[in-house]
C-alpha positions, 0 to 999 in steps of 0.5 A: 499500499502506498502512503498516500492510500495509507493516509487516506485509509488512516483518515477515514477508517470508517468509509466502507461504512459510509458508503453502505449507510451515509450517515455514519462519520467516515472518520470516527464512525459515530452515527450522530447527525452529520452536517451538510454544509455548502452544495457546490455544482459544475456542471455534472458533478456536484460538491457537497460540504459534510462534517462530523459534530462529534469528532468534528471530522470535514470532507467533501461528498462527490456525485456525477451524473451517471444517467437521466430517467424520465419521470413518467416513463422511468426510461434512462439514458445513461452517460456514455463517460461513466465506468457504468457504459464499459460494464454493459459494453462488456455484457453485451458481449457476452463477456459477463455470462457466467462459464464452467471454467470461471475461477470461484473470482471471476464467478463474483467479480462477474455477478457483482458487474452485473447487478451494479448495472441492475442497480443503476438502472433501476427504478427509483 
């Protein structure tokens, strides 16, 4: 692990839990109410300043537009510049289909990719 990766892991030891349950502080792991401050919009990106009243940690949540969804029909148009487009290309070429000769790790990775695509286009 590089020293930069080590520093990030040290600063955000609860990042995985934060991604799963966004109300948990990625710095201290406490479930206290987090404070969202200024939201800055830059084209297809949004940055939200967030802080924790318990540990006084501060960070920015970053959001990127990956799709637009029609309100009435639920039709989705994906942003082709996102990694999701790469997964869709692999799926279209049947590269994400399970095969009897796949290792357990590859089978799990293919399943994860298919699940990620399904969640990305699921109606909200």
